[in-house]
C-alpha positions, 0 to 999 in steps of 0.5 A: 520501480522503487523499493516502496512500490515493490513492497506494496505490490508484493504485499498485495499479490501475496495477501489478496491474490490467490495462486490461481489468479493470473492477473498482472499487477502494475503500479497503476493497476486499480486495486479497489475499483478493480475489485482486488482490494476491499475495505477490510483489505485496505485497513490491513494494508494500511496497518502493514505499511504503518508497521513496516515504515514506523508511521501513522497514516491518518484515516483522512488520508487512507481513502479508497481513492488514495489506496486505489493504486500502488502509485497513489499508496506510495504517494501517501506513505511518502507524504506521511514519512516526510511529515513525520521525519521517518523517510527511509525508516523501515522496521523488521517485519 
């Protein structure tokens, strides 16, 4: 798993699963349709990624479908980075 997906997965585990939750999360686990991430959590995840990678994810691209799996979230971040020239840029957080 690449670093971007690992960062997203670690954030989701830390922020949205409690210590007693024994669900295994993978890059293709459904986060929104699986009930792990709700709309408010999606917004905080979007903000985390924007700060971490110094990007602006357009609201039109931050859809429930686009944020349903780590794979699809990573695709959004990668696309936005490519357009903004921020590929590989990470801020301290």
